[in-house]
All heavy atoms as an XYZ file, in Angstrom:
797
protein
N     140.745    104.772    116.256
C     140.018    106.032    116.276
C     138.527    105.801    116.034
O     137.691    106.422    116.676
C     140.638    106.959    115.215
C     140.028    108.309    115.173
S     140.448    109.206    116.663
C     139.941    110.800    116.248
N     138.221    104.928    115.078
C     136.834    104.630    114.744
C     136.089    104.039    115.942
O     134.926    104.345    116.171
C     136.789    103.684    113.545
C     135.418    103.431    113.023
N     134.651    104.425    112.471
C     134.654    102.310    112.994
C     133.483    103.929    112.123
N     133.462    102.641    112.426
N     136.804    103.195    116.720
C     136.183    102.594    117.901
C     135.853    103.650    118.955
O     134.816    103.575    119.615
C     137.104    101.524    118.491
C     137.228    100.297    117.628
C     138.181     99.276    118.212
O     138.394     99.275    119.441
O     138.719     98.485    117.433
N     136.734    104.638    119.110
C     136.500    105.713    120.078
C     135.249    106.506    119.686
O     134.415    106.830    120.533
C     137.734    106.636    120.176
C     138.917    105.865    120.761
C     137.428    107.885    121.002
C     140.224    106.614    120.737
N     135.102    106.794    118.422
C     133.923    107.522    117.931
C     132.660    106.714    118.211
O     131.653    107.263    118.661
C     134.070    107.855    116.434
C     135.199    108.863    116.238
C     132.758    108.389    115.857
C     135.560    109.127    114.793
N     132.694    105.419    117.957
C     131.530    104.557    118.231
C     131.182    104.532    119.716
O     130.008    104.590    120.087
C     131.781    103.133    117.738
C     131.688    103.027    116.241
O     131.074    103.869    115.584
N     132.314    102.003    115.675
N     132.205    104.455    120.578
C     131.962    104.423    122.028
C     131.327    105.727    122.473
O     130.332    105.743    123.203
C     133.284    104.155    122.795
C     133.750    102.712    122.538
C     133.102    104.411    124.288
C     135.143    102.412    123.040
N     131.887    106.866    122.042
C     131.303    108.160    122.411
C     129.905    108.342    121.820
O     129.023    108.914    122.461
C     132.215    109.314    121.987
C     133.298    109.593    122.997
C     134.615    109.270    122.730
C     132.990    110.161    124.219
C     135.616    109.508    123.656
C     133.970    110.404    125.160
C     135.288    110.077    124.870
O     136.259    110.318    125.799
N     129.698    107.846    120.622
C     128.366    107.913    120.013
C     127.340    107.172    120.848
O     126.237    107.664    121.088
N     127.703    105.984    121.324
C     126.792    105.203    122.164
C     126.529    105.899    123.492
O     125.400    105.930    123.976
C     127.359    103.804    122.391
C     127.291    102.915    121.175
C     127.909    101.559    121.438
C     127.904    100.720    120.177
N     128.569     99.434    120.367
N     127.583    106.470    124.098
C     127.414    107.176    125.364
C     126.473    108.372    125.206
O     125.583    108.598    126.024
C     128.773    107.656    125.898
C     129.695    106.584    126.451
C     131.069    107.177    126.751
C     129.101    105.967    127.695
N     126.678    109.130    124.145
C     125.842    110.312    123.902
C     124.407    109.897    123.619
O     123.466    110.475    124.160
C     126.421    111.157    122.742
C     127.726    111.810    123.199
C     125.415    112.210    122.271
C     128.503    112.471    122.102
N     124.229    108.873    122.790
C     122.878    108.403    122.473
C     122.153    107.905    123.712
O     120.966    108.171    123.892
C     122.916    107.318    121.399
C     123.229    107.889    120.035
O     123.004    109.073    119.785
N     123.768    107.061    119.162
N     122.847    107.175    124.575
C     122.219    106.683    125.805
C     121.859    107.826    126.745
O     120.836    107.799    127.407
C     123.144    105.688    126.520
C     123.197    104.358    125.805
O     122.279    104.008    125.070
N     124.281    103.628    126.001
N     122.717    108.840    126.794
C     122.471    109.968    127.686
C     121.224    110.742    127.266
O     120.461    111.212    128.102
C     123.687    110.884    127.700
C     123.598    111.990    128.704
C     124.937    112.670    128.849
C     124.890    113.721    129.907
N     125.415    113.307    131.178
N     120.998    110.877    125.967
C     119.878    111.673    125.477
C     118.697    110.828    124.992
O     117.777    111.347    124.393
C     120.354    112.605    124.357
C     121.307    113.657    124.835
C     122.663    113.541    124.578
C     120.853    114.724    125.583
C     123.545    114.505    125.029
C     121.725    115.694    126.042
C     123.080    115.572    125.767
N     118.730    109.550    125.269
C     117.661    108.653    124.827
C     116.308    109.049    125.416
O     115.305    109.098    124.709
C     118.006    107.210    125.212
C     117.135    106.179    124.578
C     117.652    104.790    124.917
C     116.969    103.766    124.068
N     117.510    102.437    124.299
N     116.269    109.383    126.701
C     115.027    109.791    127.358
C     114.486    111.065    126.731
O     113.288    111.187    126.473
C     115.269    110.011    128.865
O     115.842    108.833    129.402
C     113.979    110.319    129.587
N     115.369    112.025    126.466
C     114.956    113.281    125.838
C     114.401    113.033    124.444
O     113.351    113.574    124.078
C     116.132    114.258    125.773
C     115.857    115.600    125.116
C     114.786    116.367    125.884
C     117.137    116.412    125.014
N     115.076    112.200    123.655
C     114.595    111.883    122.307
C     113.237    111.200    122.352
O     112.358    111.496    121.534
C     115.604    111.001    121.569
C     116.834    111.770    121.142
O     116.791    112.981    120.982
N     117.933    111.068    120.974
N     113.041    110.294    123.289
C     111.756    109.612    123.444
C     110.664    110.615    123.786
O     109.567    110.585    123.217
C     111.843    108.529    124.540
O     112.881    107.626    124.209
C     110.538    107.783    124.678
N     110.951    111.545    124.709
C     109.987    112.572    125.090
C     109.623    113.446    123.886
O     108.447    113.744    123.657
C     110.562    113.438    126.216
C     109.688    114.604    126.558
C     108.539    114.422    127.317
C     109.999    115.876    126.109
C     107.712    115.499    127.625
C     109.189    116.952    126.416
C     108.047    116.764    127.167
N     110.620    113.841    123.110
C     110.371    114.696    121.949
C     109.504    113.968    120.931
O     108.567    114.545    120.372
C     111.706    115.170    121.325
C     112.389    116.159    122.273
C     111.480    115.792    119.954
C     113.799    116.531    121.875
N     109.784    112.699    120.672
C     108.985    111.926    119.716
C     107.534    111.808    120.181
O     106.602    111.969    119.402
C     109.590    110.541    119.503
C     110.826    110.540    118.643
C     110.589    111.161    117.271
O     109.578    110.843    116.615
O     111.440    111.977    116.867
N     107.329    111.533    121.467
C     105.965    111.441    122.002
C     105.246    112.777    121.892
O     104.068    112.834    121.560
C     105.988    110.974    123.466
C     106.306    109.519    123.641
C     106.293    109.120    125.106
C     106.644    107.651    125.278
N     106.689    107.260    126.680
N     105.958    113.872    122.147
C     105.374    115.210    122.049
C     104.975    115.515    120.607
O     103.896    116.055    120.349
C     106.371    116.262    122.558
C     105.862    117.662    122.428
C     104.938    118.171    123.332
C     106.290    118.482    121.382
C     104.453    119.466    123.209
C     105.820    119.764    121.250
C     104.905    120.256    122.160
O     104.424    121.522    122.018
N     105.833    115.159    119.646
C     105.521    115.394    118.233
C     104.273    114.619    117.810
O     103.382    115.155    117.151
C     106.715    115.000    117.350
C     107.832    116.024    117.409
C     109.158    115.572    116.882
C     109.336    115.060    115.550
N     110.707    114.764    115.140
N     104.191    113.366    118.233
C     103.029    112.539    117.886
C     101.767    113.109    118.512
O     100.734    113.232    117.847
C     103.265    111.070    118.313
C     104.344    110.447    117.430
C     101.971    110.268    118.248
C     104.832    109.095    117.906
N     101.836    113.514    119.782
C     100.666    114.072    120.466
C     100.243    115.381    119.810
O      99.054    115.636    119.631
C     100.965    114.295    121.947
C      99.759    114.756    122.738
C      98.614    113.748    122.705
O      98.827    112.555    122.899
N      97.414    114.211    122.449
N     101.197    116.210    119.427
C     100.872    117.485    118.766
C     100.166    117.249    117.439
O      99.192    117.935    117.113
C     102.142    118.297    118.526
O     102.730    118.651    119.732
N     100.641    116.281    116.678
C      99.996    115.964    115.399
C      98.583    115.444    115.607
O      97.671    115.797    114.861
C     100.834    114.947    114.616
C     102.113    115.475    114.001
C     102.941    114.325    113.433
C     101.825    116.499    112.936
N      98.404    114.608    116.624
C      97.066    114.085    116.909
C      96.123    115.203    117.321
O      94.983    115.272    116.859
C      97.128    113.012    118.001
C      97.733    111.713    117.540
C      97.940    110.721    118.676
O      98.001    111.095    119.840
N      98.077    109.448    118.319
N      96.591    116.102    118.189
C      95.758    117.223    118.628
C      95.377    118.114    117.451
O      94.223    118.538    117.324
C      96.486    118.058    119.692
C      96.682    117.307    120.995
O      96.005    116.276    121.195
O      97.514    117.757    121.807
N      96.339    118.396    116.580
C      96.076    119.238    115.411
C      95.073    118.558    114.487
O      94.123    119.193    114.010
C      97.383    119.528    114.653
O      98.297    120.164    115.546
C      97.141    120.414    113.460
N      95.266    117.278    114.236
C      94.354    116.535    113.353
C      92.936    116.543    113.899
O      91.973    116.710    113.147
C      94.821    115.091    113.192
O      96.076    115.050    112.587
N      92.793    116.365    115.209
C      91.464    116.347    115.805
C      90.811    117.729    115.763
O      89.605    117.846    115.583
C      91.546    115.843    117.248
C      91.875    114.361    117.333
C      92.182    113.887    118.742
O      92.072    114.684    119.685
O      92.542    112.706    118.888
N      91.596    118.789    115.903
C      91.017    120.135    115.907
C      90.597    120.584    114.514
O      89.683    121.403    114.376
C      91.991    121.138    116.521
O      93.146    121.262    115.727
N      91.215    120.067    113.474
C      90.850    120.439    112.101
C      89.395    120.086    111.811
O      88.704    120.797    111.095
C      91.808    119.770    111.085
C      93.173    120.459    111.142
C      91.257    119.798    109.673
C      94.223    119.811    110.300
N      88.921    119.023    112.415
C      87.550    118.564    112.211
C      86.523    119.648    112.559
O      85.442    119.697    111.987
C      87.322    117.325    113.078
C      85.948    116.749    113.026
C      85.808    115.535    113.936
O      86.806    115.062    114.488
O      84.662    115.072    114.080
N      86.865    120.534    113.487
C      85.906    121.525    113.966
C      86.074    122.908    113.332
O      85.369    123.839    113.704
C      86.011    121.642    115.498
C      85.703    120.320    116.162
C      86.722    119.518    116.648
C      84.392    119.862    116.250
C      86.441    118.297    117.234
C      84.100    118.642    116.831
C      85.133    117.866    117.322
O      84.853    116.656    117.894
N      86.958    123.032    112.373
C      87.140    124.328    111.705
C      85.965    124.621    110.787
O      85.401    123.708    110.177
C      88.428    124.333    110.878
C      89.742    124.331    111.637
C      90.905    124.247    110.667
C      89.878    125.550    112.515
N      85.606    125.895    110.633
C      84.548    126.244    109.676
C      85.007    125.965    108.249
O      86.204    125.934    107.953
C      84.335    127.745    109.889
C      85.272    128.183    110.931
C      86.093    127.030    111.375
N      84.043    125.764    107.354
C      84.353    125.429    105.967
C      85.281    126.439    105.311
O      86.166    126.070    104.536
C      83.065    125.317    105.148
C      82.264    124.104    105.542
O      82.794    123.145    106.084
N      80.969    124.136    105.275
N      85.100    127.729    105.613
C      85.934    128.759    104.998
C      87.405    128.565    105.348
O      88.281    128.656    104.492
C      85.479    130.158    105.435
C      84.100    130.541    104.961
C      82.987    129.991    105.855
O      83.256    129.588    106.996
O      81.842    129.972    105.383
N      87.663    128.270    106.631
C      89.053    128.061    107.049
C      89.632    126.776    106.466
O      90.810    126.723    106.123
C      89.151    128.032    108.576
C      89.030    129.375    109.274
C      89.064    129.199    110.784
C      90.118    130.319    108.834
N      88.803    125.753    106.335
C      89.274    124.513    105.719
C      89.671    124.737    104.265
O      90.677    124.203    103.787
C      88.207    123.425    105.821
C      87.990    122.848    107.215
C      86.758    121.945    107.223
C      89.215    122.092    107.678
N      88.883    125.543    103.558
C      89.211    125.861    102.163
C      90.513    126.654    102.086
O      91.363    126.381    101.237
C      88.081    126.645    101.517
S      86.592    125.667    101.266
N      90.679    127.631    102.970
C      91.930    128.391    103.024
C      93.107    127.464    103.304
O      94.150    127.552    102.648
C      91.879    129.464    104.117
C      91.040    130.663    103.750
O      90.785    130.875    102.541
O      90.645    131.394    104.672
N      92.951    126.581    104.278
C      94.013    125.650    104.650
C      94.396    124.768    103.472
O      95.588    124.598    103.175
C      93.569    124.802    105.845
C      94.564    123.745    106.337
C      95.850    124.403    106.816
C      93.940    122.921    107.454
N      93.414    124.214    102.781
C      93.692    123.364    101.625
C      94.447    124.143    100.555
O      95.437    123.660     99.989
C      92.389    122.813    101.051
N      94.000    125.359    100.276
C      94.646    126.194     99.267
C      96.085    126.498     99.661
O      97.005    126.373     98.849
C      93.845    127.482     99.080
C      94.323    128.288     97.893
O      94.642    127.683     96.847
O      94.371    129.525     98.007
N      96.318    126.884    100.923
C      97.670    127.208    101.377
C      98.590    125.992    101.333
O      99.753    126.102    100.941
C      97.650    127.788    102.791
C      96.970    129.129    102.888
C      96.171    129.443    103.967
C      97.106    130.087    101.887
C      95.532    130.674    104.062
C      96.468    131.315    101.974
C      95.680    131.597    103.067
O      95.055    132.805    103.145
N      98.087    124.832    101.718
C      98.914    123.623    101.685
C      99.330    123.274    100.263
O     100.480    122.888    100.016
C      98.173    122.452    102.336
C      98.000    122.527    103.851
C      97.100    121.395    104.342
C      99.342    122.485    104.558
N      98.419    123.432     99.325
C      98.747    123.162     97.922
C      99.777    124.168     97.428
O     100.751    123.811     96.760
C      97.472    123.200     97.055
C      96.563    122.025     97.407
C      97.830    123.170     95.573
C      95.158    122.141     96.859
N      99.586    125.447     97.753
C     100.533    126.473     97.316
C     101.919    126.274     97.920
O     102.939    126.432     97.235
C     100.006    127.863     97.659
C      98.832    128.268     96.799
C      98.357    129.670     97.109
O      99.148    130.521     97.473
N      97.068    129.901     96.959
N     101.973    125.902     99.202
C     103.263    125.662     99.855
C     103.972    124.483     99.202
O     105.179    124.531     98.955
C     103.071    125.421    101.367
C     102.714    126.729    102.054
C     104.324    124.817    101.998
C     102.291    126.568    103.493
N     103.237    123.414     98.922
C     103.834    122.245     98.280
C     104.358    122.609     96.898
O     105.468    122.231     96.521
C     102.805    121.099     98.172
O     102.331    120.787     99.481
C     103.421    119.859     97.547
N     103.572    123.370     96.137
C     104.006    123.793     94.803
C     105.242    124.678     94.865
O     106.174    124.521     94.063
N     105.273    125.590     95.820
C     106.423    126.476     95.973
C     107.671    125.687     96.366
O     108.762    125.920     95.835
C     106.115    127.552     97.012
C     107.187    128.603     97.235
C     107.440    129.387     95.950
C     106.774    129.542     98.347
N     107.507    124.742     97.275
C     108.632    123.894     97.700
C     109.204    123.136     96.512
O     110.417    123.064     96.328
C     108.177    122.923     98.777
C     109.258    121.953     99.226
C     108.674    120.928    100.179
C     109.624    119.817    100.448
N     109.694    118.809     99.404
N     108.325    122.584     95.680
C     108.791    121.847     94.517
C     109.456    122.774     93.501
O     110.413    122.397     92.837
C     107.635    121.092     93.870
C     107.164    119.934     94.701
C     105.997    119.208     94.068
O     105.404    119.668     93.104
N     105.647    118.073     94.629
N     108.945    123.995     93.409
C     109.499    124.951     92.450
C     110.912    125.375     92.827
O     111.773    125.519     91.955
C     108.579    126.169     92.380
C     108.749    127.000     91.155
C     107.647    128.021     91.079
C     106.934    127.738     89.827
N     105.995    128.472     89.267
N     111.182    125.588     94.124
C     112.498    126.075     94.535
C     113.487    124.947     94.830
O     114.665    125.213     95.007
C     112.401    127.011     95.762
C     111.816    126.296     96.967
C     111.597    128.238     95.430
C     111.807    127.119     98.237
N     113.015    123.708     94.874
C     113.926    122.578     95.092
C     114.175    121.896     93.751
O     113.681    122.307     92.719
C     113.323    121.591     96.091
O     112.224    120.929     95.529
N     114.926    120.849     93.810
C     115.212    120.124     92.572
C     114.204    119.001     92.320
O     114.419    118.164     91.459
C     116.627    119.553     92.630
O     116.743    118.682     93.734
N     113.101    119.000     93.085
C     112.075    117.970     92.905
C     111.324    118.179     91.592
O     111.224    119.292     91.091
C     111.049    118.026     94.040
C     111.550    117.606     95.383
C     110.450    117.675     96.423
O     109.337    117.205     96.150
O     110.715    118.210     97.506
N     110.776    117.122     91.089
C     109.899    117.208     89.930
C     108.621    117.917     90.352
O     108.017    117.576     91.363
C     109.568    115.795     89.433
C     108.636    115.684     88.241
C     109.273    116.337     87.010
C     108.315    114.236     87.950
N     108.207    118.933     89.590
C     107.009    119.684     89.947
C     105.765    118.870     89.585
O     105.463    118.656     88.427
C     106.981    121.030     89.229
C     108.015    122.005     89.743
C     107.909    123.363     89.087
O     106.786    123.825     88.848
O     108.968    123.936     88.813
N     105.053    118.415     90.618
C     103.827    117.647     90.397
C     102.604    118.406     90.866
O     101.485    117.951     90.688
C     103.893    116.302     91.152
O     104.098    116.554     92.543
C     105.020    115.428     90.629
N     102.827    119.576     91.490
C     101.730    120.386     92.008
C     101.865    121.784     91.434
O     102.938    122.363     91.433
C     101.772    120.453     93.558
C     100.722    121.401     94.093
C     101.602    119.068     94.146
N     100.762    122.317     90.951
C     100.763    123.672     90.419
C     100.359    124.647     91.510
O      99.534    124.332     92.359
C      99.770    123.771     89.256
O      99.613    125.113     88.874
N     100.926    125.845     91.468
C     100.547    126.865     92.452
C      99.185    127.453     92.095
O      98.458    127.925     92.953
C     101.636    127.939     92.561
C     102.909    127.321     93.144
C     101.195    129.109     93.406
C     104.076    128.258     93.270
N      98.808    127.413     90.840
C      97.475    127.863     90.429
C      96.475    126.803     90.875
O      96.537    125.660     90.433
C      97.410    128.037     88.915
C      98.307    129.133     88.386
C      97.929    130.504     88.907
O      96.725    130.787     89.015
O      98.841    131.277     89.223
N      95.571    127.179     91.767
C      94.667    126.184     92.341
C      93.204    126.534     92.098
O      92.850    127.695     91.934
C      94.872    126.063     93.863
O      94.675    127.338     94.460
C      96.243    125.559     94.200
N      92.395    125.522     92.082
C      90.938    125.636     92.114
C      90.493    124.938     93.383
O      90.932    123.833     93.671
C      90.300    124.947     90.903
C      90.654    125.636     89.614
O      90.636    126.854     89.526
N      90.991    124.859     88.608
N      89.638    125.594     94.151
C      89.174    125.006     95.404
C      87.657    124.905     95.349
O      86.974    125.885     95.056
C      89.599    125.862     96.629
C      89.070    125.246     97.916
C      91.110    126.007     96.679
N      87.157    123.714     95.602
C      85.719    123.487     95.655
C      85.327    122.959     97.019
O      86.139    122.357     97.717
N      84.103    123.205     97.389
C      83.591    122.749     98.676
C      82.471    121.749     98.425
O      81.532    122.039     97.683
C      83.071    123.951     99.485
C      82.516    123.672    100.862
C      83.602    123.086    101.771
C      81.977    124.958    101.467
N      82.580    120.579     99.009
C      81.590    119.524     98.843
C      81.021    119.181    100.217
O      81.741    118.717    101.102
C      82.252    118.288     98.220
C      81.384    117.087     97.956
C      80.293    117.424     96.941
C      82.226    115.935     97.449
N      79.745    119.462    100.423
C      79.096    119.150    101.698
C      77.738    118.509    101.427
O      77.211    118.599    100.319
C      78.866    120.424    102.549
O      77.946    121.275    101.873
C      80.162    121.155    102.822
N      77.179    117.897    102.457
C      75.844    117.321    102.322
C      74.801    118.410    102.121
O      73.852    118.247    101.369
C      75.490    116.505    103.570
C      76.248    115.219    103.695
C      75.816    114.466    104.944
C      76.586    113.185    105.096
N      76.198    112.457    106.315
N      74.972    119.533    102.793
C      73.959    120.597    102.762
C      73.927    121.352    101.431
O      72.860    121.612    100.889
C      74.210    121.574    103.901
N      75.107    121.701    100.894
C      75.116    122.527     99.673
C      75.625    121.783     98.456
O      75.789    122.381     97.403
C      75.954    123.810     99.873
C      77.405    123.463    100.206
C      75.356    124.710    100.914
C      78.331    124.651    100.209
N      75.879    120.493     98.589
C      76.465    119.692     97.522
C      77.819    120.261     97.130
O      78.713    120.256     97.915
C      75.515    119.554     96.338
C      74.297    118.733     96.705
O      74.402    117.784     97.472
N      73.145    119.094     96.186
N      77.964    120.795     95.917
C      79.270    121.289     95.463
C      79.180    122.754     95.095
O      78.226    123.182     94.451
C      79.758    120.487     94.246
C      81.087    120.948     93.753
C      82.246    120.506     94.358
C      81.179    121.838     92.694
C      83.489    120.937     93.913
C      82.418    122.270     92.248
C      83.570    121.819     92.858
N      80.206    123.514     95.484
C      80.290    124.909     95.076
C      81.757    125.281     94.946
O      82.596    124.847     95.730
C      79.545    125.777     96.083
C      80.288    126.895     96.690
C      79.452    127.708     97.658
C      80.365    128.384     98.640
N      79.746    129.228     99.579
N      82.056    126.048     93.897
C      83.415    126.549     93.736
C      83.668    127.634     94.764
O      82.874    128.540     94.931
C      83.631    127.151     92.341
C      83.793    126.131     91.267
C      82.930    125.891     90.257
C      84.872    125.209     91.118
N      83.411    124.861     89.479
C      84.600    124.434     89.989
C      86.044    124.965     91.825
C      85.457    123.435     89.545
C      86.898    123.969     91.385
C      86.600    123.216     90.256
N      84.786    127.545     95.446
C      85.191    128.577     96.388
C      86.212    129.481     95.711
O      86.176    130.685     95.818
C      85.796    127.950     97.666
C      86.324    129.009     98.594
C      84.764    127.086     98.356
N      87.114    128.859     94.980
C      88.114    129.596     94.217
C      88.255    128.880     92.884
O      88.534    127.690     92.833
C      89.444    129.609     94.965
C      90.556    130.302     94.213
C      91.862    130.180     94.978
C      92.995    130.641     94.097
N      94.288    130.234     94.625
N      88.025    129.585     91.814
C      88.073    128.969     90.496
C      89.018    129.776     89.615
O      88.916    131.000     89.545
C      86.671    128.916     89.888
C      86.581    128.054     88.678
N      86.882    126.714     88.707
C      86.232    128.336     87.409
C      86.711    126.210     87.505
N      86.321    127.177     86.696
N      89.929    129.102     88.955
C      90.971    129.716     88.124
C      91.796    130.693     88.941
O      92.395    130.315     89.921
C      90.387    130.373     86.877
C      89.788    129.325     85.943
O      90.285    128.201     85.881
N      88.757    129.686     85.230
N      91.793    131.966     88.588
C      92.640    132.923     89.316
C      91.810    133.814     90.244
O      92.291    134.834     90.720
C      93.419    133.815     88.332
O      92.491    134.453     87.461
C      94.415    132.993     87.544
N      90.563    133.445     90.495
C      89.732    134.218     91.427
C      90.348    134.188     92.821
O      91.043    133.262     93.183
C      88.316    133.624     91.544
C      87.556    133.699     90.240
O      87.983    134.447     89.351
O      86.545    132.994     90.135
N      90.031    135.171     93.594
C      90.370    135.159     95.011
C      89.404    134.200     95.718
O      88.348    133.884     95.193
C      90.183    136.556     95.602
C      91.223    137.510     95.124
C      92.080    137.799     96.321
N      93.084    138.757     96.068
C      94.360    138.491     96.297
N      94.734    137.311     96.669
N      95.258    139.419     96.129
N      89.776    133.776     96.918
C      88.860    132.937     97.680
C      87.599    133.727     97.988
O      87.639    134.880     98.402
C      89.487    132.496     98.997
C      90.558    131.410     98.885
C      91.203    131.167    100.236
C      89.973    130.120     98.375
N      86.456    133.108     97.713
C      85.180    133.763     98.013
C      84.237    132.722     98.617
O      84.205    131.595     98.167
C      84.571    134.391     96.755
C      84.438    133.425     95.592
C      84.011    134.141     94.337
C      84.009    133.160     93.184
N      83.958    133.788     91.916
N      83.494    133.123     99.590
C      82.659    132.157    100.322
C      81.200    132.419    100.094
O      80.687    133.448    100.056
C      82.983    132.204    101.812
C      84.434    131.963    102.063
C      85.311    133.007    102.352
C      84.960    130.683    101.958
C      86.646    132.762    102.551
C      86.298    130.454    102.167
C      87.136    131.501    102.459
O      88.460    131.261    102.666
């Protein structure tokens, strides 16, 4: 019985190998496109994105059995050549630009 399962597993894997390869290439290309487009976002959106990513990670850790290493309470600062450093969100303030 085990041999039959292995044979069918190989047949199925070979049949969908091209599709799996296409999906993997598409995922990699999508990630590259997204990464390249982030570079051109305005500072305000980058700050929002950073804040949301931290909050999502904290929420995921809170509802899973993972050790909580990220707090949902965030402080967001902006560091640029033009303005040096400025707080965008500090303690429990709303995002402000």
